[in-house]
C-alpha angles and dihedrals in degrees: 000000000000119000089239092060092043089052092049092047090049092048089051093051091048092050092048093049091048087051090051092247118145099203143359123228110203121189131197113297140070093323096057092044088051096048099040109012088236116131103205122191111229100231133148096292118079111255119182147136119237108203111192 
């Protein structure tokens, strides 16, 4: 995993914790691409990132 992606995921976890949020649910789109580098196609099946 690249250091940029690791840094972005850590920042998202920190921001969520500071806001009192237990987990983030990220669906296909710009946010998922930014956090993971994965460009998912929004099809019939659920595709998401659960970030505890």
